[in-house]
C-alpha positions in Angstrom: 2.3 18.9 2.8 4.9 18.4 0.6 3.3 17.3 -2.6 4.3 20.0 -5.1 1.9 21.1 -8.0 -1.6 22.1 -6.8 -2.4 19.8 -3.4 -4.9 22.1 -2.2 -3.0 22.7 0.8 -4.6 18.9 2.0 -2.3 17.5 4.4 -0.5 14.0 4.2 -3.0 12.7 7.1 -6.0 13.8 5.1 -4.6 12.1 1.8 -3.9 8.9 4.0 -7.2 8.8 5.1 -9.0 9.1 1.9 -6.4 6.3 0.4 -7.1 4.0 3.3 -10.8 4.2 2.5 -10.6 3.7 -1.1 -8.0 0.5 -0.4 -10.7 -1.1 2.1 -13.5 -0.4 -0.4 -11.4 -2.7 -2.9 -10.4 -5.3 -0.5 -13.9 -5.6 0.4 -15.2 -6.6 -2.8 -15.5 -10.7 -2.7 -14.8 -11.6 -6.4 -11.5 -9.6 -6.1 -8.2 -11.6 -5.8 -5.2 -9.1 -5.9 -5.6 -5.3 -5.5 -2.5 -3.0 -6.4 -2.0 -0.5 -3.9 0.5 2.3 -5.3 1.2 5.9 -4.5 3.3 8.9 -5.8 4.5 9.6 -2.6 7.6 9.2 -0.2 5.6 9.4 3.1 5.4 6.5 5.5 1.6 7.7 6.5 0.6 7.5 3.1 2.1 4.2 2.1 3.2 1.4 4.8 0.9 3.0 7.5 -2.0 2.8 4.9 -0.9 -0.7 4.4 -0.7 -2.0 7.7 -4.2 -0.2 8.8 -5.5 -2.1 5.7 -4.4 -5.4 6.8 -5.6 -5.0 10.1 -9.0 -5.2 9.0 -9.4 -6.9 5.9 -9.4 -10.5 6.7 -7.9 -13.4 4.3 -5.4 -11.1 2.6 -1.7 -10.5 2.8 1.3 -9.0 0.6 2.8 -10.8 -1.9 6.4 -9.2 -3.4 5.6 -6.2 -5.7 8.2 -5.7 -8.3 10.7 -8.2 -6.9 13.6 -7.3 -9.1 13.5 -3.6 -7.7 16.0 -3.4 -5.0 14.6 -0.7 -2.6 11.8 -1.9 -0.5 9.6 -0.8 2.0 10.1 0.6 5.3 9.3 -1.6 8.6 7.3 0.6 11.3 3.9 2.6 11.3 2.5 -1.0 12.4 4.1 -3.0 9.0 6.3 -5.6 10.0 9.6 -6.1 8.3 8.5 -9.2 6.6 5.7 -7.4 5.4 7.4 -4.2 4.2 9.9 -6.1 2.3 6.9 -7.0 0.2 6.4 -3.5 -0.9 8.9 -1.5 -2.9 9.9 2.2 -3.1 11.2 4.6 -5.6 13.1 7.8 -4.2 13.7 11.0 -5.4 17.5 11.4 -5.6 18.2 7.9 -5.9 15.7 6.8 -8.5 15.0 10.1 -10.4 11.4 10.3 -9.7 8.9 12.5 -7.6 8.6 9.4 -5.2 6.8 6.4 -5.6 5.3 3.1 -3.6 3.7 -0.3 -4.3 2.0 -2.6 -2.4 0.6 -5.8 -4.1 -2.2 -7.4 -1.8 -3.5 -11.4 -2.5 -6.1 -12.8 -1.2 -5.4 -15.8 0.6 -6.4 -19.2 -1.1 -8.8 -20.2 1.6 -10.7 -16.8 1.4 -11.0 -17.0 -2.3 -12.8 -20.2 -2.1 -15.0 -19.2 0.9 -15.8 -16.2 -1.4 -16.9 -18.3 -4.2 -19.0 -20.9 -2.5 
């Protein structure tokens, strides 16, 4: 769906499922302190919904503002509260002359870092 350029007919849901598995794997490494999740997609199912689902199961993680000077922020909904959506950023095809882009920066809470290093 809607990806242009040889997506092999994969659906947005299939991409989102794979992206969530990869993101959860990255967040599971005990020594990792930050993970940047980024897509070339405008679909909430691949962006905010994946971030929300990852945060549900990844204890000790939150979001920090991604590209804080960028004006277009994430969209609340799909399980992602407005406050956390504001930490994400989006680039839109028409307004920003891109193919579409999304960024979220996960950061491990300090207490979780101490637990991992002990």
